[in-house]
C-alpha positions as CSV (number, residue, x, y, z in Angstrom):
1,X,42.9,5.0,-84.0
2,X,43.9,1.4,-83.8
3,X,41.4,-0.1,-86.0
4,X,42.5,-3.0,-88.1
5,X,44.2,-2.7,-91.5
6,X,43.2,-6.1,-92.8
7,X,40.8,-5.6,-95.7
8,X,38.8,-8.6,-94.6
9,X,37.9,-6.8,-91.4
10,X,36.4,-3.9,-93.2
11,X,32.6,-3.8,-93.6
12,X,30.1,-1.5,-95.1
13,X,28.5,1.2,-93.0
14,X,24.9,0.6,-92.5
15,X,22.3,0.6,-89.7
16,X,23.0,-1.8,-87.0
17,X,20.8,-4.9,-86.8
18,X,20.5,-7.3,-83.9
19,X,23.0,-10.1,-84.4
20,X,22.5,-13.4,-82.6
21,X,25.4,-14.2,-80.2
22,X,26.3,-17.1,-78.1
23,X,27.2,-14.8,-75.2
24,X,24.9,-15.3,-72.2
25,X,23.2,-12.1,-71.2
26,X,20.8,-13.6,-68.7
27,X,20.8,-15.6,-65.5
28,X,18.4,-18.0,-67.3
29,X,21.0,-19.1,-69.7
30,X,21.7,-22.9,-70.0
31,X,24.1,-24.4,-67.5
32,X,26.7,-25.1,-70.1
33,X,27.0,-21.3,-70.6
34,X,27.7,-20.6,-66.9
35,X,31.3,-19.7,-67.7
36,X,31.9,-16.0,-67.2
37,X,34.3,-15.9,-70.2
38,X,32.8,-16.5,-73.6
39,X,34.1,-15.2,-77.0
40,X,31.8,-13.2,-79.2
41,X,31.6,-14.3,-82.9
42,X,34.2,-12.3,-84.9
43,X,31.8,-11.2,-87.6
44,X,29.8,-8.9,-85.4
45,X,32.6,-6.4,-85.4
46,X,32.4,-5.8,-89.2
47,X,29.0,-4.1,-89.1
48,X,30.5,-0.6,-89.2
49,X,33.1,1.0,-91.4
50,X,36.4,2.3,-89.9
51,X,35.4,5.9,-90.4
52,X,32.0,5.4,-88.7
53,X,33.8,3.8,-85.7
54,X,36.1,6.8,-85.5
55,X,33.2,9.2,-85.4
56,X,31.6,7.1,-82.6
57,X,34.8,7.0,-80.5
58,X,35.3,10.8,-81.0
59,X,31.8,11.5,-79.8
60,X,32.1,9.1,-76.9
61,X,35.4,10.8,-75.9
62,X,33.7,14.2,-76.0
63,X,30.8,12.9,-73.9
64,X,33.2,11.3,-71.5
65,X,34.9,14.6,-71.0
66,X,31.8,16.2,-69.5
67,X,31.7,14.3,-66.1
68,X,35.3,15.1,-65.1
69,X,35.1,18.7,-66.4
70,X,31.9,19.1,-64.4
71,X,33.6,17.8,-61.2
72,X,36.9,19.7,-61.6
73,X,36.3,23.1,-63.3
74,X,35.1,24.4,-59.9
75,X,38.4,23.4,-58.2
76,X,40.1,26.7,-59.1
77,X,37.0,28.5,-57.8
78,X,36.6,26.8,-54.5
79,X,37.6,29.9,-52.5
80,X,35.2,32.0,-54.5
81,X,32.3,29.5,-53.9
82,X,33.2,29.4,-50.3
83,X,33.1,33.2,-50.1
84,X,29.7,33.3,-51.8
85,X,28.2,30.8,-49.3
86,X,30.3,31.8,-46.3
87,X,31.5,28.2,-45.9
88,X,33.7,25.6,-47.6
89,X,32.4,23.9,-50.2
90,X,22.5,19.9,-62.9
91,X,25.0,22.6,-64.1
92,X,22.3,25.3,-64.9
93,X,20.7,24.7,-61.5
94,X,24.1,24.9,-59.9
95,X,24.9,28.2,-61.5
96,X,21.5,29.6,-60.2
97,X,21.8,28.1,-56.7
98,X,20.8,30.7,-54.1
99,X,22.4,28.8,-51.2
100,X,24.9,26.0,-50.4
101,X,22.2,23.2,-49.9
102,X,20.9,23.9,-53.4
103,X,24.4,23.9,-54.8
104,X,25.1,20.5,-53.4
105,X,21.8,19.0,-54.6
106,X,22.5,20.1,-58.2
107,X,26.1,19.0,-58.1
108,X,24.9,15.5,-57.1
109,X,22.3,15.5,-59.9
110,X,25.0,16.6,-62.4
111,X,27.2,13.7,-61.3
112,X,24.4,11.2,-61.8
113,X,24.0,12.3,-65.4
114,X,27.7,12.7,-66.2
115,X,28.8,9.2,-65.2
116,X,26.3,7.5,-67.5
117,X,28.5,8.0,-70.6
118,X,31.5,6.6,-68.8
119,X,29.9,3.1,-68.6
120,X,27.9,3.3,-71.8
121,X,30.9,4.6,-73.8
122,X,33.1,1.7,-72.7
123,X,30.3,-0.8,-73.6
124,X,29.9,0.8,-77.0
125,X,33.6,0.4,-77.7
126,X,33.4,-3.3,-76.6
127,X,30.5,-3.7,-79.1
128,X,32.3,-2.4,-82.2
129,X,36.0,-3.2,-81.7
130,X,37.7,-6.7,-81.5
131,X,39.5,-7.6,-78.3
132,X,42.9,-7.0,-80.0
133,X,41.8,-3.5,-81.0
134,X,39.8,-2.3,-78.0
135,X,42.5,-0.9,-75.8
136,X,43.6,1.6,-78.5
137,X,40.1,2.8,-79.0
138,X,39.7,2.8,-75.2
139,X,42.7,5.0,-74.9
140,X,41.1,7.6,-77.1
141,X,37.9,7.4,-75.2
142,X,39.7,7.7,-71.8
143,X,41.6,10.7,-73.1
144,X,38.4,12.7,-72.6
145,X,37.7,11.3,-69.1
146,X,41.3,11.9,-68.0
147,X,42.1,15.2,-69.8
148,X,38.9,16.7,-68.3
149,X,40.2,16.7,-64.7
150,X,43.3,18.5,-65.9
151,X,41.9,21.1,-68.2
152,X,38.8,21.7,-66.2
153,X,40.5,23.6,-63.4
154,X,42.5,25.6,-65.9
155,X,39.3,26.7,-67.7
156,X,37.8,27.3,-64.3
157,X,40.8,29.4,-63.3
158,X,40.4,31.6,-66.4
159,X,36.7,32.1,-65.8
160,X,36.9,32.9,-62.1
161,X,39.7,35.3,-62.8
162,X,37.6,37.5,-65.1
163,X,34.0,36.4,-64.5
164,X,31.7,35.0,-61.7
165,X,32.2,31.4,-60.8
166,X,28.6,30.8,-61.9
167,X,29.8,31.2,-65.6
168,X,31.6,27.8,-65.1
169,X,28.2,26.1,-64.9
170,X,26.7,28.0,-67.8
171,X,29.6,26.6,-69.9
172,X,28.9,23.1,-68.6
173,X,25.3,23.4,-69.6
174,X,26.3,24.4,-73.2
175,X,28.8,21.5,-73.4
176,X,26.1,19.1,-72.3
177,X,23.7,20.4,-74.9
178,X,26.3,19.7,-77.6
179,X,26.7,16.2,-76.3
180,X,23.0,15.6,-76.4
181,X,22.7,16.7,-80.0
182,X,25.7,14.6,-81.1
183,X,24.6,11.5,-79.3
184,X,21.0,11.8,-80.6
185,X,22.1,12.2,-84.3
186,X,25.4,10.4,-84.6
187,X,25.4,7.5,-82.0
188,X,23.7,4.3,-83.3
189,X,22.7,1.3,-81.2
190,X,25.8,-0.8,-81.0
191,X,24.5,-3.8,-78.9
192,X,25.0,-7.2,-80.4
193,X,21.7,-8.3,-78.9
194,X,18.8,-6.2,-77.5
195,X,17.7,-7.4,-74.1
196,X,14.2,-6.0,-74.9
197,X,13.8,-9.0,-77.2
198,X,13.7,-11.1,-74.0
199,X,10.4,-9.4,-73.1
200,X,8.6,-10.1,-76.3
201,X,5.6,-12.4,-75.8
202,X,5.8,-12.5,-72.0
203,X,2.7,-11.9,-69.8
204,X,2.7,-8.6,-68.0
205,X,3.7,-10.0,-64.6
206,X,6.6,-12.0,-66.0
207,X,7.7,-9.1,-68.1
208,X,7.9,-6.9,-65.0
209,X,9.9,-9.6,-63.2
210,X,12.4,-10.0,-66.0
211,X,12.7,-6.2,-66.4
212,X,13.5,-5.8,-62.7
213,X,16.1,-8.6,-62.9
214,X,17.7,-6.7,-65.8
215,X,17.8,-3.3,-64.0
216,X,18.4,-4.5,-60.5
217,X,21.6,-2.7,-59.3
218,X,22.4,-5.7,-57.1
219,X,23.5,-7.5,-60.3
220,X,26.5,-5.1,-60.3
221,X,27.4,-5.8,-56.7
222,X,27.0,-9.6,-57.1
223,X,29.8,-9.6,-59.7
224,X,32.3,-9.1,-56.9
225,X,32.0,-12.7,-56.1
226,X,34.8,-12.8,-58.7
227,X,38.2,-12.0,-56.9
228,X,39.7,-10.8,-60.2
229,X,37.1,-8.1,-60.5
230,X,37.7,-6.9,-56.9
231,X,41.5,-6.5,-57.3
232,X,41.1,-4.8,-60.7
233,X,38.6,-2.4,-59.2
234,X,41.0,-1.6,-56.4
235,X,43.9,-1.1,-58.8
236,X,41.7,1.3,-60.8
237,X,40.8,3.0,-57.5
238,X,44.4,3.5,-56.6
239,X,44.9,5.4,-59.9
240,X,41.8,7.6,-59.4
241,X,42.8,8.2,-55.8
242,X,46.2,9.3,-57.0
243,X,44.7,11.6,-59.7
244,X,42.2,13.4,-57.5
245,X,44.6,13.7,-54.5
246,X,47.1,15.2,-56.9
247,X,44.7,17.6,-58.7
248,X,42.4,18.7,-55.8
249,X,45.0,20.6,-53.6
250,X,47.1,22.2,-56.3
251,X,45.9,25.7,-55.5
252,X,46.4,25.2,-51.8
253,X,49.8,23.6,-52.0
254,X,51.5,25.3,-55.0
255,X,50.2,28.8,-54.6
256,X,52.0,29.4,-51.3
257,X,55.0,27.3,-52.5
258,X,55.6,29.5,-55.6
259,X,53.9,32.7,-54.4
260,X,51.1,32.5,-57.0
261,X,48.4,35.1,-56.5
262,X,45.6,34.4,-59.1
263,X,43.5,31.4,-60.0
264,X,44.7,31.4,-63.6
265,X,48.3,31.1,-62.4
266,X,47.6,28.0,-60.4
267,X,45.3,26.7,-63.1
268,X,48.3,26.5,-65.4
269,X,49.7,23.7,-63.3
270,X,46.8,21.5,-64.3
271,X,48.0,21.6,-67.9
272,X,51.0,19.4,-67.0
273,X,49.1,16.3,-66.2
274,X,46.6,17.1,-68.9
275,X,49.4,17.2,-71.5
276,X,50.6,13.9,-70.1
277,X,47.2,12.3,-70.5
278,X,47.1,13.6,-74.1
279,X,50.5,12.2,-74.9
280,X,49.7,8.9,-73.3
281,X,46.6,8.6,-75.4
282,X,48.7,8.0,-78.5
283,X,50.7,5.1,-77.1
284,X,49.1,3.6,-74.0
285,X,46.2,1.8,-75.6
286,X,48.3,0.6,-78.5
287,X,50.8,-0.9,-76.1
288,X,48.0,-2.8,-74.3
289,X,46.8,-4.2,-77.6
290,X,50.4,-5.1,-78.6
291,X,50.8,-6.9,-75.3
292,X,47.6,-8.9,-75.9
293,X,48.6,-9.9,-79.4
294,X,52.1,-10.8,-78.3
295,X,50.9,-13.2,-75.6
296,X,48.2,-14.6,-77.9
297,X,51.0,-15.6,-80.4
298,X,53.0,-17.1,-77.5
299,X,50.0,-19.3,-76.8
300,X,49.5,-20.3,-80.4
301,X,46.4,-18.2,-80.9
302,X,44.8,-18.7,-77.5
303,X,43.8,-15.4,-75.9
304,X,43.4,-14.9,-72.1
305,X,41.9,-11.6,-70.9
306,X,44.4,-11.3,-68.1
307,X,47.3,-11.0,-70.6
308,X,46.6,-7.4,-71.3
309,X,47.0,-6.5,-67.7
310,X,50.7,-7.1,-68.0
311,X,51.1,-3.9,-69.9
312,X,50.1,-1.8,-66.9
313,X,52.3,-3.4,-64.3
314,X,55.5,-1.4,-64.6
315,X,53.6,1.9,-64.7
316,X,51.2,1.4,-61.9
317,X,53.8,-0.3,-59.7
318,X,56.9,1.8,-60.4
319,X,56.6,4.9,-62.6
320,X,53.5,6.5,-61.0
321,X,54.5,5.9,-57.4
322,X,58.0,7.2,-58.1
323,X,56.5,10.4,-59.7
324,X,54.2,10.9,-56.8
325,X,57.1,10.5,-54.2
326,X,59.3,13.0,-56.1
327,X,56.5,15.4,-56.6
328,X,55.3,15.4,-53.0
329,X,58.7,15.6,-51.3
330,X,60.0,18.2,-53.8
331,X,57.1,20.5,-52.9
332,X,57.3,19.6,-49.2
333,X,61.1,20.3,-49.0
334,X,61.0,23.2,-51.6
335,X,63.6,21.7,-54.0
336,X,63.6,21.7,-57.8
337,X,61.7,24.9,-58.3
338,X,58.7,24.8,-60.6
339,X,60.1,22.5,-63.3
340,X,60.5,19.4,-61.1
341,X,56.8,19.1,-59.9
342,X,55.6,20.0,-63.4
343,X,57.7,17.2,-65.0
344,X,56.5,14.7,-62.4
345,X,52.9,15.6,-63.0
346,X,53.4,15.2,-66.8
347,X,55.1,11.8,-66.5
348,X,52.5,10.4,-64.1
349,X,49.9,11.6,-66.6
350,X,51.5,9.7,-69.4
351,X,51.9,6.6,-67.2
352,X,48.2,6.6,-66.3
353,X,47.3,6.3,-69.9
354,X,49.4,3.1,-70.0
355,X,47.2,1.7,-67.1
356,X,43.6,2.8,-67.6
357,X,43.1,1.4,-71.2
358,X,44.5,-1.9,-70.0
359,X,42.3,-2.1,-66.9
360,X,39.1,-0.8,-68.5
361,X,39.5,-3.1,-71.6
362,X,40.0,-6.0,-69.3
363,X,36.6,-5.3,-67.8
364,X,35.1,-5.5,-71.3
365,X,37.0,-8.7,-72.2
366,X,36.7,-10.8,-69.1
367,X,32.9,-11.1,-69.1
368,X,31.7,-10.0,-72.5
369,X,28.1,-10.8,-72.0
370,X,27.9,-8.5,-69.0
371,X,30.6,-6.0,-69.8
372,X,28.4,-3.0,-69.0
373,X,27.8,-4.3,-65.5
374,X,31.5,-5.0,-64.9
375,X,32.4,-1.5,-66.1
376,X,29.7,0.0,-63.9
377,X,30.9,-1.9,-60.9
378,X,34.5,-0.8,-61.5
379,X,33.4,2.8,-61.7
380,X,31.3,2.4,-58.6
381,X,34.4,1.4,-56.5
382,X,36.9,3.8,-58.1
383,X,34.6,6.8,-57.6
384,X,34.1,5.9,-53.9
385,X,37.9,6.3,-53.6
386,X,37.8,9.5,-55.8
387,X,35.3,11.0,-53.3
388,X,37.5,9.9,-50.4
389,X,40.6,11.4,-51.9
390,X,38.8,14.7,-52.7
391,X,37.4,14.9,-49.2
392,X,40.5,13.9,-47.2
393,X,43.4,15.4,-49.2
394,X,43.2,18.9,-47.9
395,X,42.8,18.0,-44.2
396,X,45.6,15.4,-44.6
397,X,48.0,17.7,-46.3
398,X,47.4,20.3,-43.5
399,X,48.0,17.6,-40.9
400,X,50.9,15.6,-42.3
401,X,52.2,17.5,-45.3
402,X,52.0,16.9,-49.0
403,X,55.1,14.7,-48.9
404,X,53.6,12.1,-46.5
405,X,50.3,12.2,-48.3
406,X,52.0,11.5,-51.6
407,X,53.7,8.6,-49.9
408,X,50.4,7.2,-48.9
409,X,49.2,7.5,-52.6
410,X,52.4,5.7,-53.7
411,X,51.8,2.8,-51.3
412,X,48.2,2.5,-52.5
413,X,49.5,2.4,-56.1
414,X,52.0,-0.3,-55.3
415,X,49.3,-2.3,-53.6
416,X,47.2,-1.9,-56.8
417,X,50.0,-3.2,-58.9
418,X,50.4,-6.3,-56.6
419,X,46.7,-7.0,-57.0
420,X,47.0,-6.6,-60.8
421,X,49.9,-9.0,-60.9
422,X,48.0,-11.5,-58.9
423,X,45.2,-11.3,-61.4
424,X,47.6,-11.8,-64.2
425,X,48.9,-15.1,-62.7
426,X,45.8,-16.4,-60.9
427,X,42.8,-14.5,-62.5
428,X,41.9,-17.4,-64.8
429,X,41.8,-19.9,-62.0
430,X,39.8,-17.5,-59.8
431,X,37.2,-17.1,-62.6
432,X,37.0,-20.9,-63.2
433,X,36.6,-21.6,-59.5
434,X,33.7,-19.2,-59.2
435,X,32.1,-20.6,-62.4
436,X,32.3,-24.1,-61.0
437,X,30.6,-23.1,-57.8
438,X,27.9,-21.3,-59.8
439,X,27.4,-24.4,-62.0
440,X,27.1,-26.7,-58.9
441,X,24.6,-24.3,-57.4
442,X,22.5,-24.1,-60.7
443,X,22.5,-27.9,-60.9
444,X,21.4,-28.2,-57.3
445,X,18.6,-25.7,-57.7
446,X,17.3,-27.3,-60.9
447,X,17.4,-30.7,-59.3
448,X,15.4,-29.5,-56.4
449,X,13.0,-27.8,-58.7
450,X,12.6,-31.0,-60.7
451,X,12.0,-33.0,-57.6
452,X,9.4,-30.5,-56.4
453,X,7.5,-30.8,-59.7
454,X,7.6,-34.6,-59.6
455,X,6.2,-34.6,-56.0
456,X,3.5,-32.1,-56.9
457,X,2.6,-34.2,-59.9
458,X,2.4,-37.4,-57.8
459,X,0.1,-35.6,-55.2
460,X,-2.1,-34.4,-58.0
461,X,-2.4,-37.9,-59.4
462,X,-3.4,-39.2,-56.0
463,X,-6.1,-36.6,-55.7
464,X,-7.4,-37.5,-59.1
465,X,-7.6,-41.2,-58.2
C-alpha cells in the first residue's frame, strides 16, 4: 500500500508513546516557530510496523465508507421516502422516524457522527506515513469515502426493490457498530504529541482557557488567512460538487432516458463511477507520491508541499471536465446509448482518485502541526458545495437540462484547476507572506505586553516609595 521498502524504515510494532516534536501545535509557540511549514523528525514514522499500518489504513477506509454510504444509500429510495411522508425529501432513529421532521433530525445527527472519521482518518495517516508515502495511503483511505457514494445507491436500490426503505438505515446501524468495535480494539493513538500534556500542572481557570483555545472551531476558520488553503478548498469543492451533481439525479435523468422501471436497474449505473474510484485507488495516490519524489530530486532533496499538487492538474482541469461534458450532452441529446455515459462515469471516477489523494495529502503536508484543522476546514468548505449540489441539481436539470448543468460543473472544475495551478507556482510565497505578517503581529503584541509590564512595575515602585 505504498509503504517504504527500505529496511531502515521498518520498525517494531509496539504501543505508541508520545514523541517530542519541533512542530508547533499551539499559538503560544515561540516566535521563531511562527512558520506554517515545519518538517516533523523522520524517526517518528518508524513506531509501527508495515503490517500494523496496513491494518490501520484498512480500518480507516472502512470507517470512512460510512459517511458517504449513509448519505447516498437513500438516493435510490427518494421516491419511496417521498411517498411515505407525502413530500420530497442517527441511522436507527432515521429508520424508526414517524414523520419527515424526525427523519431530517436524525439524518443531520448521522452526518455529524459520520464526518468525524473523514478528518481523524486523514490525520492518522499523516501521523504514521512519511510525506513521500502519504498519498498512496491516502488513496486507499479515500477509496472508502469515494466508493461509498457509488455503491451506496446500488445497495439502496436492491433494498428498496425488495424491502422497505427503512431497512437501509438498519443496515447503516449495523455497519456503524462494526466500525465502533474495530476502532476500539484495533486503532491506537497515533499522535506524535498529546495536546493534553499542555494542560498538566495548570490551574483550573487557565486549564479551561487553554482547552477552549484547543477546541474553538474558529481556529479552523482562521486558517483561511492562507490563500493557498482557500484555493485548494475550492478545488476540492469542485470535485465534490461534480461527484454529487453526477450521482444525485441518476434515477431522474437516466430512468426516462433508457426506459428503466425499477430502483435496482438505475442503481446499477452507480457501479460505473464506483468501479472507477476503485481502479483509481491503485494508481492515483502512487502517482502523487511519485510526483513529490521526482520534484524533490530535481531540487536536490528539498521538498515543497505544493509539488504534489502538480499530479492533479491534468485530471481536474482536462479529464474530468471532458468526461462531464460528454456525459451530460450525450444524455441530453440521446446519443451513444448506455455505453457512452457509463464509460464517462467510469473515467471521471478514475480521474478523481488522481486528484483527491494529492489535494488531501497537501493539507497534511503544508501545515503538519495543525493538519487536522486544515483537513477539517477543507471538508467544511467542500461539503457546503456538496450540499448545494445535492439541493440544486434536480431543479437545475429540470430548468436547463442535464447538458447545461454538466457544463456548469465542467467550468467549476476548470476554475478549480486554475486555482490549484496558482497554488503550485505561488503557494510557497503566499504562505511565507502570511507567516511574516503573523510574526510582525506577534512581535508587536509581545512588545506592547512588555511595555505594559514595565509601566505597571514603575507605578508599583512609586507607590512603594
